[in-house]
Structures are given as C-alpha cells and as structure tokens.
N, CA, C and O atoms as a GROMACS GRO file, in nm:
protein
  472
    1MET      N    1   9.337  12.914  14.386
    1MET     CA    2   9.280  13.024  14.463
    1MET      C    3   9.241  12.979  14.604
    1MET      O    4   9.259  13.052  14.702
    2GLU      N    5   9.187  12.855  14.613
    2GLU     CA    6   9.150  12.803  14.745
    2GLU      C    7   9.268  12.800  14.840
    2GLU      O    8   9.258  12.836  14.957
    3ARG      N    9   9.381  12.757  14.786
    3ARG     CA   10   9.500  12.745  14.869
    3ARG      C   11   9.543  12.881  14.924
    3ARG      O   12   9.586  12.890  15.039
    4ILE      N   13   9.530  12.984  14.844
    4ILE     CA   14   9.565  13.120  14.888
    4ILE      C   15   9.466  13.169  14.993
    4ILE      O   16   9.504  13.241  15.084
    5SER      N   17   9.338  13.129  14.980
    5SER     CA   18   9.233  13.173  15.073
    5SER      C   19   9.236  13.097  15.204
    5SER      O   20   9.170  13.138  15.300
    6SER      N   21   9.310  12.989  15.211
    6SER     CA   22   9.316  12.906  15.332
    6SER      C   23   9.420  12.958  15.429
    6SER      O   24   9.526  13.007  15.389
    7GLN      N   25   9.389  12.946  15.557
    7GLN     CA   26   9.486  12.979  15.660
    7GLN      C   27   9.569  12.858  15.698
    7GLN      O   28   9.682  12.872  15.745
    8PHE      N   29   9.513  12.736  15.677
    8PHE     CA   30   9.587  12.615  15.709
    8PHE      C   31   9.531  12.496  15.631
    8PHE      O   32   9.419  12.501  15.580
    9THR      N   33   9.611  12.390  15.624
    9THR     CA   34   9.572  12.264  15.562
    9THR      C   35   9.604  12.152  15.660
    9THR      O   36   9.710  12.151  15.722
   10ILE      N   37   9.512  12.060  15.674
   10ILE     CA   38   9.532  11.944  15.760
   10ILE      C   39   9.559  11.824  15.670
   10ILE      O   40   9.482  11.796  15.578
   11ALA      N   41   9.668  11.753  15.696
   11ALA     CA   42   9.699  11.631  15.621
   11ALA      C   43   9.692  11.514  15.718
   11ALA      O   44   9.751  11.518  15.826
   12HIS      N   45   9.619  11.410  15.679
   12HIS     CA   46   9.608  11.292  15.766
   12HIS      C   47   9.592  11.167  15.681
   12HIS      O   48   9.552  11.174  15.565
   13ASP      N   49   9.625  11.054  15.741
   13ASP     CA   50   9.609  10.926  15.673
   13ASP      C   51   9.469  10.875  15.700
   13ASP      O   52   9.412  10.922  15.799
   14PRO      N   53   9.408  10.788  15.628
   14PRO     CA   54   9.465  10.710  15.519
   14PRO      C   55   9.473  10.792  15.390
   14PRO      O   56   9.396  10.885  15.367
   15GLY      N   57   9.566  10.754  15.308
   15GLY     CA   58   9.578  10.813  15.176
   15GLY      C   59   9.631  10.955  15.173
   15GLY      O   60   9.618  11.023  15.071
   16ASN      N   61   9.690  11.001  15.282
   16ASN     CA   62   9.743  11.137  15.289
   16ASN      C   63   9.638  11.240  15.247
   16ASN      O   64   9.667  11.329  15.167
   17THR      N   65   9.519  11.228  15.299
   17THR     CA   66   9.410  11.320  15.269
   17THR      C   67   9.444  11.459  15.320
   17THR      O   68   9.490  11.475  15.433
   18LYS      N   69   9.421  11.559  15.237
   18LYS     CA   70   9.448  11.698  15.277
   18LYS      C   71   9.319  11.778  15.273
   18LYS      O   72   9.244  11.773  15.176
   19LYS      N   73   9.294  11.853  15.379
   19LYS     CA   74   9.176  11.938  15.388
   19LYS      C   75   9.219  12.077  15.430
   19LYS      O   76   9.285  12.095  15.532
   20ASN      N   77   9.182  12.177  15.349
   20ASN     CA   78   9.213  12.314  15.388
   20ASN      C   79   9.089  12.378  15.448
   20ASN      O   80   8.976  12.339  15.417
   21ASN      N   81   9.110  12.477  15.533
   21ASN     CA   82   8.998  12.535  15.605
   21ASN      C   83   8.907  12.619  15.515
   21ASN      O   84   8.792  12.643  15.551
   22TYR      N   85   8.954  12.663  15.400
   22TYR     CA   86   8.865  12.740  15.312
   22TYR      C   87   8.760  12.647  15.251
   22TYR      O   88   8.640  12.672  15.263
   23HIS      N   89   8.806  12.540  15.186
   23HIS     CA   90   8.713  12.450  15.117
   23HIS      C   91   8.621  12.375  15.213
   23HIS      O   92   8.504  12.354  15.181
   24TYR      N   93   8.671  12.333  15.329
   24TYR     CA   94   8.594  12.249  15.419
   24TYR      C   95   8.528  12.325  15.533
   24TYR      O   96   8.461  12.264  15.617
   25SER      N   97   8.544  12.457  15.539
   25SER     CA   98   8.485  12.531  15.650
   25SER      C   99   8.427  12.665  15.603
   25SER      O  100   8.306  12.688  15.611
   26ILE      N  101   8.513  12.753  15.556
   26ILE     CA  102   8.471  12.888  15.520
   26ILE      C  103   8.367  12.886  15.408
   26ILE      O  104   8.268  12.958  15.415
   27ALA      N  105   8.389  12.805  15.306
   27ALA     CA  106   8.296  12.798  15.192
   27ALA      C  107   8.155  12.759  15.236
   27ALA      O  108   8.058  12.795  15.169
   28TYR      N  109   8.142  12.685  15.346
   28TYR     CA  110   8.011  12.642  15.396
   28TYR      C  111   7.961  12.731  15.510
   28TYR      O  112   7.855  12.705  15.566
   29GLY      N  113   8.037  12.836  15.543
   29GLY     CA  114   7.996  12.924  15.654
   29GLY      C  115   8.006  12.853  15.788
   29GLY      O  116   7.935  12.890  15.882
   30GLN      N  117   8.092  12.753  15.800
   30GLN     CA  118   8.105  12.675  15.922
   30GLN      C  119   8.225  12.721  16.003
   30GLN      O  120   8.321  12.646  16.024
   31TYR      N  121   8.217  12.844  16.047
   31TYR     CA  122   8.320  12.900  16.134
   31TYR      C  123   8.256  13.008  16.220
   31TYR      O  124   8.149  13.059  16.188
   32GLU      N  125   8.323  13.040  16.328
   32GLU     CA  126   8.269  13.140  16.421
   32GLU      C  127   8.385  13.228  16.467
   32GLU      O  128   8.490  13.178  16.509
   33VAL      N  129   8.365  13.359  16.459
   33VAL     CA  130   8.466  13.455  16.504
   33VAL      C  131   8.417  13.515  16.635
   33VAL      O  132   8.306  13.566  16.644
   34ARG      N  133   8.503  13.508  16.739
   34ARG     CA  134   8.468  13.563  16.870
   34ARG      C  135   8.579  13.656  16.918
   34ARG      O  136   8.697  13.631  16.896
   35ARG      N  137   8.538  13.763  16.981
   35ARG     CA  138   8.635  13.854  17.041
   35ARG      C  139   8.692  13.793  17.168
   35ARG      O  140   8.620  13.735  17.249
   36ILE      N  141   8.823  13.807  17.183
   36ILE     CA  142   8.890  13.767  17.306
   36ILE      C  143   8.982  13.883  17.345
   36ILE      O  144   9.006  13.973  17.265
   37THR      N  145   9.032  13.879  17.464
   37THR     CA  146   9.123  13.985  17.509
   37THR      C  147   9.243  13.993  17.415
   37THR      O  148   9.316  13.896  17.397
   38GLY      N  149   9.261  14.108  17.356
   38GLY     CA  150   9.376  14.131  17.269
   38GLY      C  151   9.359  14.079  17.127
   38GLY      O  152   9.458  14.075  17.053
   39GLY      N  153   9.241  14.040  17.085
   39GLY     CA  154   9.224  13.992  16.948
   39GLY      C  155   9.094  13.917  16.924
   39GLY      O  156   8.992  13.948  16.984
   40VAL      N  157   9.100  13.820  16.836
   40VAL     CA  158   8.983  13.739  16.803
   40VAL      C  159   9.022  13.591  16.804
   40VAL      O  160   9.138  13.556  16.789
   41ARG      N  161   8.922  13.507  16.823
   41ARG     CA  162   8.939  13.363  16.814
   41ARG      C  163   8.847  13.316  16.703
   41ARG      O  164   8.730  13.354  16.697
   42ILE      N  165   8.900  13.233  16.615
   42ILE     CA  166   8.820  13.178  16.506
   42ILE      C  167   8.814  13.027  16.522
   42ILE      O  168   8.917  12.959  16.522
   43ASP      N  169   8.692  12.975  16.535
   43ASP     CA  170   8.670  12.830  16.544
   43ASP      C  171   8.619  12.783  16.410
   43ASP      O  172   8.520  12.834  16.358
   44TYR      N  173   8.688  12.683  16.352
   44TYR     CA  174   8.650  12.626  16.224
   44TYR      C  175   8.594  12.486  16.245
   44TYR      O  176   8.647  12.409  16.324
   45GLN      N  177   8.487  12.454  16.174
   45GLN     CA  178   8.439  12.317  16.167
   45GLN      C  179   8.484  12.266  16.031
   45GLN      O  180   8.434  12.310  15.928
   46ILE      N  181   8.578  12.174  16.031
   46ILE     CA  182   8.643  12.130  15.907
   46ILE      C  183   8.559  12.029  15.829
   46ILE      O  184   8.575  12.019  15.707
   47VAL      N  185   8.473  11.957  15.892
   47VAL     CA  186   8.388  11.860  15.824
   47VAL      C  187   8.257  11.928  15.789
   47VAL      O  188   8.202  12.004  15.869
   48GLU      N  189   8.206  11.901  15.667
   48GLU     CA  190   8.080  11.962  15.626
   48GLU      C  191   7.967  11.918  15.718
   48GLU      O  192   7.951  11.799  15.747
   49GLU      N  193   7.891  12.014  15.765
   49GLU     CA  194   7.776  11.986  15.851
   49GLU      C  195   7.656  11.953  15.763
   49GLU      O  196   7.621  12.031  15.674
   50TRP      N  197   7.594  11.840  15.787
   50TRP     CA  198   7.478  11.800  15.708
   50TRP      C  199   7.352  11.860  15.767
   50TRP      O  200   7.327  11.852  15.887
   51ARG      N  201   7.275  11.920  15.680
   51ARG     CA  202   7.147  11.980  15.719
   51ARG      C  203   7.035  11.899  15.654
   51ARG      O  204   7.059  11.827  15.558
   52PRO      N  205   6.912  11.911  15.705
   52PRO     CA  206   6.802  11.832  15.647
   52PRO      C  207   6.785  11.848  15.497
   52PRO      O  208   6.749  11.752  15.428
   53GLU      N  209   6.812  11.966  15.443
   53GLU     CA  210   6.793  11.988  15.299
   53GLU      C  211   6.900  11.917  15.215
   53GLU      O  212   6.886  11.909  15.093
   54HIS      N  213   7.005  11.864  15.278
   54HIS     CA  214   7.108  11.790  15.205
   54HIS      C  215   7.070  11.645  15.182
   54HIS      O  216   7.129  11.579  15.097
   55TYR      N  217   6.974  11.595  15.255
   55TYR     CA  218   6.936  11.455  15.243
   55TYR      C  219   6.837  11.435  15.130
   55TYR      O  220   6.752  11.521  15.105
   56VAL      N  221   6.847  11.323  15.063
   56VAL     CA  222   6.751  11.291  14.958
   56VAL      C  223   6.680  11.163  14.997
   56VAL      O  224   6.739  11.076  15.061
   57PRO      N  225   6.554  11.150  14.958
   57PRO     CA  226   6.479  11.029  14.994
   57PRO      C  227   6.526  10.909  14.913
   57PRO      O  228   6.568  10.922  14.799
   58HIS      N  229   6.518  10.791  14.974
   58HIS     CA  230   6.550  10.667  14.903
   58HIS      C  231   6.436  10.625  14.813
   58HIS      O  232   6.457  10.559  14.712
   59LEU      N  233   6.314  10.664  14.850
   59LEU     CA  234   6.196  10.630  14.773
   59LEU      C  235   6.104  10.752  14.773
   59LEU      O  236   6.075  10.807  14.879
   60ILE      N  237   6.058  10.792  14.656
   60ILE     CA  238   5.969  10.908  14.645
   60ILE      C  239   5.874  10.884  14.528
   60ILE      O  240   5.914  10.830  14.425
   61SER      N  241   5.748  10.925  14.545
   61SER     CA  242   5.653  10.906  14.436
   61SER      C  243   5.691  10.998  14.320
   61SER      O  244   5.754  11.102  14.338
   62GLN      N  245   5.650  10.957  14.202
   62GLN     CA  246   5.679  11.036  14.083
   62GLN      C  247   5.615  11.175  14.095
   62GLN      O  248   5.674  11.276  14.055
   63GLU      N  249   5.495  11.179  14.151
   63GLU     CA  250   5.424  11.306  14.170
   63GLU      C  251   5.502  11.400  14.262
   63GLU      O  252   5.518  11.518  14.231
   64ARG      N  253   5.552  11.347  14.375
   64ARG     CA  254   5.628  11.430  14.470
   64ARG      C  255   5.763  11.473  14.411
   64ARG      O  256   5.808  11.585  14.435
   65MET      N  257   5.827  11.385  14.335
   65MET     CA  258   5.952  11.422  14.269
   65MET      C  259   5.928  11.539  14.175
   65MET      O  260   6.007  11.633  14.168
   66ASN      N  261   5.816  11.531  14.100
   66ASN     CA  262   5.785  11.636  14.003
   66ASN      C  263   5.742  11.767  14.067
   66ASN      O  264   5.756  11.873  14.005
   67THR      N  265   5.690  11.762  14.189
   67THR     CA  266   5.641  11.886  14.252
   67THR      C  267   5.734  11.941  14.360
   67THR      O  268   5.741  12.062  14.380
   68LEU      N  269   5.807  11.853  14.430
   68LEU     CA  270   5.888  11.899  14.544
   68LEU      C  271   6.038  11.908  14.516
   68LEU      O  272   6.107  11.987  14.580
   69ILE      N  273   6.088  11.829  14.423
   69ILE     CA  274   6.232  11.825  14.401
   69ILE      C  275   6.271  11.894  14.270
   69ILE      O  276   6.345  11.992  14.272
   70LEU      N  277   6.222  11.844  14.159
   70LEU     CA  278   6.267  11.892  14.028
   70LEU      C  279   6.244  12.041  14.004
   70LEU      O  280   6.331  12.105  13.944
   71PRO      N  281   6.132  12.100  14.047
   71PRO     CA  282   6.114  12.245  14.023
   71PRO      C  283   6.217  12.333  14.092
   71PRO      O  284   6.236  12.448  14.053
   72HIS      N  285   6.283  12.281  14.194
   72HIS     CA  286   6.381  12.360  14.268
   72HIS      C  287   6.522  12.347  14.211
   72HIS      O  288   6.616  12.412  14.260
   73LEU      N  289   6.538  12.266  14.110
   73LEU     CA  290   6.667  12.250  14.043
   73LEU      C  291   6.664  12.335  13.917
   73LEU      O  292   6.602  12.297  13.817
   74GLU      N  293   6.731  12.448  13.920
   74GLU     CA  294   6.726  12.544  13.809
   74GLU      C  295   6.804  12.495  13.687
   74GLU      O  296   6.767  12.526  13.574
   75ASN      N  297   6.909  12.420  13.709
   75ASN     CA  298   6.998  12.377  13.603
   75ASN      C  299   6.953  12.243  13.546
   75ASN      O  300   6.932  12.148  13.622
   76GLU      N  301   6.939  12.234  13.415
   76GLU     CA  302   6.897  12.109  13.351
   76GLU      C  303   6.996  11.996  13.378
   76GLU      O  304   6.956  11.880  13.391
   77LYS      N  305   7.125  12.029  13.388
   77LYS     CA  306   7.227  11.929  13.418
   77LYS      C  307   7.204  11.871  13.557
   77LYS      O  308   7.223  11.751  13.577
   78ASP      N  309   7.164  11.954  13.654
   78ASP     CA  310   7.135  11.906  13.790
   78ASP      C  311   7.013  11.814  13.790
   78ASP      O  312   7.013  11.710  13.856
   79ARG      N  313   6.909  11.852  13.715
   79ARG     CA  314   6.789  11.767  13.707
   79ARG      C  315   6.823  11.632  13.646
   79ARG      O  316   6.778  11.528  13.695
   80THR      N  317   6.902  11.633  13.540
   80THR     CA  318   6.943  11.508  13.475
   80THR      C  319   7.026  11.423  13.570
   80THR      O  320   7.010  11.301  13.574
   81SER      N  321   7.113  11.487  13.646
   81SER     CA  322   7.197  11.415  13.742
   81SER      C  323   7.113  11.350  13.852
   81SER      O  324   7.136  11.234  13.887
   82VAL      N  325   7.017  11.424  13.906
   82VAL     CA  326   6.930  11.370  14.011
   82VAL      C  327   6.848  11.253  13.958
   82VAL      O  328   6.842  11.147  14.020
   83LEU      N  329   6.785  11.271  13.843
   83LEU     CA  330   6.704  11.163  13.786
   83LEU      C  331   6.790  11.043  13.749
   83LEU      O  332   6.743  10.929  13.753
   84GLY      N  333   6.916  11.066  13.712
   84GLY     CA  334   7.006  10.956  13.679
   84GLY      C  335   7.042  10.871  13.800
   84GLY      O  336   7.086  10.757  13.785
   85ALA      N  337   7.025  10.926  13.920
   85ALA     CA  338   7.056  10.853  14.043
   85ALA      C  339   6.939  10.766  14.088
   85ALA      O  340   6.953  10.688  14.182
   86TYR      N  341   6.823  10.779  14.023
   86TYR     CA  342   6.702  10.706  14.063
   86TYR      C  343   6.656  10.614  13.952
   86TYR      O  344   6.682  10.638  13.834
   87ASP      N  345   6.588  10.506  13.991
   87ASP     CA  346   6.520  10.417  13.897
   87ASP      C  347   6.370  10.437  13.914
   87ASP      O  348   6.319  10.436  14.026
   88LEU      N  349   6.299  10.455  13.803
   88LEU     CA  350   6.153  10.469  13.807
   88LEU      C  351   6.090  10.330  13.799
   88LEU      O  352   6.127  10.249  13.715
   89PHE      N  353   5.994  10.305  13.887
   89PHE     CA  354   5.922  10.177  13.884
   89PHE      C  355   5.777  10.201  13.920
   89PHE      O  356   5.741  10.307  13.971
   90THR      N  357   5.694  10.101  13.895
   90THR     CA  358   5.552  10.108  13.933
   90THR      C  359   5.517   9.985  14.016
   90THR      O  360   5.583   9.882  14.008
   91LEU      N  361   5.412   9.999  14.096
   91LEU     CA  362   5.361   9.887  14.175
   91LEU      C  363   5.245   9.825  14.098
   91LEU      O  364   5.152   9.895  14.056
   92GLU      N  365   5.251   9.697  14.080
   92GLU     CA  366   5.146   9.626  14.007
   92GLU      C  367   5.080   9.526  14.101
   92GLU      O  368   5.146   9.476  14.193
   93PRO      N  369   4.953   9.496  14.081
   93PRO     CA  370   4.885   9.398  14.166
   93PRO      C  371   4.953   9.262  14.159
   93PRO      O  372   4.994   9.219  14.051
   94LEU      N  373   4.966   9.196  14.272
   94LEU     CA  374   5.027   9.064  14.279
   94LEU      C  375   4.921   8.959  14.245
   94LEU      O  376   4.816   8.954  14.310
   95ASN      N  377   4.947   8.877  14.145
   95ASN     CA  378   4.852   8.775  14.100
   95ASN      C  379   4.716   8.835  14.066
   95ASN      O  380   4.612   8.772  14.087
   96GLY      N  381   4.719   8.956  14.013
   96GLY     CA  382   4.594   9.020  13.971
   96GLY      C  383   4.508   9.072  14.085
   96GLY      O  384   4.396   9.118  14.061
   97ARG      N  385   4.558   9.067  14.211
   97ARG     CA  386   4.478   9.111  14.325
   97ARG      C  387   4.532   9.242  14.381
   97ARG      O  388   4.653   9.257  14.399
   98GLU      N  389   4.445   9.335  14.407
   98GLU     CA  390   4.483   9.460  14.471
   98GLU      C  391   4.499   9.434  14.621
   98GLU      O  392   4.429   9.351  14.677
   99ARG      N  393   4.589   9.505  14.684
   99ARG     CA  394   4.606   9.494  14.830
   99ARG      C  395   4.527   9.607  14.893
   99ARG      O  396   4.567   9.723  14.881
  100PRO      N  397   4.418   9.579  14.960
  100PRO     CA  398   4.327   9.683  15.011
  100PRO      C  399   4.392   9.775  15.115
  100PRO      O  400   4.354   9.892  15.123
  101ASN      N  401   4.485   9.727  15.195
  101ASN     CA  402   4.543   9.809  15.301
  101ASN      C  403   4.677   9.873  15.263
  101ASN      O  404   4.744   9.932  15.348
  102CYS      N  405   4.715   9.861  15.138
  102CYS     CA  406   4.842   9.917  15.093
  102CYS      C  407   4.828  10.068  15.075
  102CYS      O  408   4.742  10.114  15.000
  103ARG      N  409   4.913  10.144  15.145
  103ARG     CA  410   4.906  10.291  15.137
  103ARG      C  411   4.968  10.343  15.008
  103ARG      O  412   4.945  10.457  14.970
  104LEU      N  413   5.047  10.260  14.940
  104LEU     CA  414   5.106  10.299  14.814
  104LEU      C  415   5.014  10.252  14.703
  104LEU      O  416   4.991  10.132  14.688
  105GLY      N  417   4.961  10.343  14.625
  105GLY     CA  418   4.864  10.308  14.524
  105GLY      C  419   4.920  10.223  14.412
  105GLY      O  420   5.036  10.240  14.374
  106PRO      N  421   4.841  10.131  14.357
  106PRO     CA  422   4.886  10.048  14.246
  106PRO      C  423   4.906  10.132  14.121
  106PRO      O  424   4.839  10.233  14.100
  107ARG      N  425   5.000  10.089  14.040
  107ARG     CA  426   5.030  10.154  13.912
  107ARG      C  427   5.074  10.299  13.929
  107ARG      O  428   5.072  10.376  13.834
  108GLN      N  429   5.112  10.334  14.049
  108GLN     CA  430   5.163  10.469  14.075
  108GLN      C  431   5.315  10.466  14.055
  108GLN      O  432   5.381  10.373  14.102
  109GLY      N  433   5.369  10.566  13.986
  109GLY     CA  434   5.513  10.568  13.962
  109GLY      C  435   5.591  10.608  14.085
  109GLY      O  436   5.550  10.698  14.159
  110PHE      N  437   5.705  10.543  14.109
  110PHE     CA  438   5.794  10.575  14.221
  110PHE      C  439   5.937  10.582  14.170
  110PHE      O  440   5.974  10.515  14.074
  111TRP      N  441   6.015  10.664  14.235
  111TRP     CA  442   6.158  10.672  14.208
  111TRP      C  443   6.230  10.609  14.326
  111TRP      O  444   6.204  10.644  14.441
  112ARG      N  445   6.321  10.515  14.297
  112ARG     CA  446   6.402  10.451  14.400
  112ARG      C  447   6.546  10.494  14.377
  112ARG      O  448   6.597  10.483  14.265
  113LEU      N  449   6.612  10.542  14.483
  113LEU     CA  450   6.750  10.583  14.473
  113LEU      C  451   6.837  10.464  14.441
  113LEU      O  452   6.834  10.364  14.513
  114TYR      N  453   6.913  10.473  14.335
  114TYR     CA  454   7.001  10.364  14.293
  114TYR      C  455   7.133  10.379  14.366
  114TYR      O  456   7.199  10.482  14.355
  115CYS      N  457   7.172  10.276  14.441
  115CYS     CA  458   7.296  10.282  14.517
  115CYS      C  459   7.403  10.188  14.464
  115CYS      O  460   7.512  10.181  14.521
  116GLY      N  461   7.375  10.116  14.356
  116GLY     CA  462   7.471  10.023  14.302
  116GLY      C  463   7.480   9.894  14.382
  116GLY      O  464   7.570   9.813  14.361
  117CYS      N  465   7.388   9.876  14.475
  117CYS     CA  466   7.386   9.757  14.559
  117CYS      C  467   7.306   9.647  14.490
  117CYS      O  468   7.228   9.673  14.400
  118ALA      N  469   7.328   9.525  14.535
  118ALA     CA  470   7.251   9.412  14.481
  118ALA      C  471   7.112   9.412  14.537
  118ALA      O  472   7.032   9.325  14.503
   0.00000   0.00000   0.00000
C-alpha cells in the first residue's frame, strides 16, 4: 500500500537503500504544499525530523520513569519494550560513607539506557 501511496522512491548507496516519499515524509507530516502560478509545489522532507519528544534520557530516576514516561505508554508491549532497553540500578554508599554533596540520593533506583556498549 505504501508503494501505491508514494509519488517517488529514492534509491542510493550504500546497500541500495530505497526511501519512498510516503513512508519517509507524508506519514510524518513532513511536507509542504504551496500554490504557484499554474499549479502547486510540494516540498518533501525525506528524512524523519527529530523532535524533543522523540529523545529518551540515558539516565532517569525510577520515580521519574514511573511518573513521566510509563503512564504515557498505553500499550503493555511498548512499556515492556522501553523497560527492556534500560538497566535498573541503585547508588550505594562507597566504603559505608554517604557523599554529602551528591545530588543523586543513595539507595535511589535509577534506569540507565542500555546501549550494548562496554
């Protein structure tokens, strides 16, 4: 269906990547129609435009994850997917000593985005 809805497809290397204007532009509302003499001009942005709501934090407290992120994910599969991308950890006192100037509270749960890096 996408192919039928597209006006054009761009093929480029590496890997003979193909991008059609429906999937990479129209579906995201990334196009503009303007009147010109004798017709219209349509400008397509073929690459997805990233907006602030598309970014996810690399580190977030468990409390903020539970109040700011998870309640906005209606689908249980989406919640499971998001939580699967993070590792939960806690901060513990080093050698039994609390750090008085540390803004991150001890024994507070945090989620760290797992990137598969060492």
